[in-house]
C-alpha positions as CSV (number, residue, x, y, z in Angstrom):
1,X,118.1,58.9,103.7
2,X,118.0,62.1,104.0
3,X,120.6,64.1,106.4
4,X,120.2,67.0,108.3
5,X,122.5,69.4,106.0
6,X,119.9,68.2,103.6
7,X,116.3,69.1,104.9
8,X,117.8,72.2,106.1
9,X,118.5,73.4,103.2
10,X,114.5,72.2,101.7
11,X,113.8,74.2,104.3
12,X,115.5,77.5,103.9
13,X,114.0,77.1,100.0
14,X,110.5,76.6,101.3
15,X,110.8,80.1,103.2
16,X,113.3,81.6,100.7
17,X,109.8,80.9,97.9
18,X,107.4,81.9,100.6
19,X,109.1,85.3,100.9
20,X,108.9,85.7,97.2
21,X,105.9,85.5,96.4
22,X,105.3,87.9,99.3
23,X,107.6,90.1,97.6
24,X,105.9,89.5,94.6
25,X,102.1,90.4,95.8
26,X,103.4,93.9,96.8
27,X,105.0,94.1,93.6
28,X,109.2,93.1,93.6
29,X,109.6,92.7,90.2
30,X,111.7,89.3,89.9
31,X,115.1,91.0,89.5
32,X,114.4,93.0,93.1
33,X,113.0,89.5,94.4
34,X,116.6,88.2,93.5
35,X,118.8,90.4,94.9
36,X,116.7,90.7,98.0
37,X,117.2,87.5,98.8
38,X,120.2,86.2,97.4
39,X,119.8,84.4,94.5
40,X,119.3,85.4,90.6
41,X,116.1,86.9,88.9
42,X,115.0,84.1,87.3
43,X,115.6,81.6,90.8
44,X,113.1,84.5,91.9
45,X,110.6,83.5,89.2
46,X,110.6,80.0,89.5
47,X,110.2,80.3,93.4
48,X,107.2,83.0,92.9
49,X,106.0,80.0,89.9
50,X,106.8,77.3,92.0
51,X,104.2,78.5,95.3
52,X,101.4,79.8,92.7
53,X,101.0,76.5,92.0
54,X,100.2,74.7,95.6
55,X,98.2,77.8,96.2
56,X,95.1,76.6,99.5
57,X,92.4,78.9,99.3
58,X,94.6,81.5,102.1
59,X,96.4,81.8,99.4
60,X,94.5,82.2,96.3
61,X,93.2,86.0,97.7
62,X,97.5,86.6,96.8
63,X,97.4,85.0,93.8
64,X,94.6,86.9,92.1
65,X,96.4,90.4,93.9
66,X,99.2,89.0,91.4
67,X,97.8,88.5,88.4
68,X,95.9,92.3,89.1
69,X,99.5,94.0,89.2
70,X,100.7,92.1,86.0
71,X,97.7,93.2,83.9
72,X,98.1,96.7,85.0
73,X,102.2,96.4,83.7
């Protein structure tokens, strides 16, 4: 049975992943995302990847912009 603390941690992680995706869309590096969110750059990378993996139609445009950004680098 999930505890309130466990649920709160999951909620906080979900919010962090969404913020990471938005920062990546704005052109932030994984290192800068990690620093902004208080996690490692590796965690920032995995957070963005997890959000990209569960895209819905509304987030598809963000993903396309991120891909364009990646191709420009």
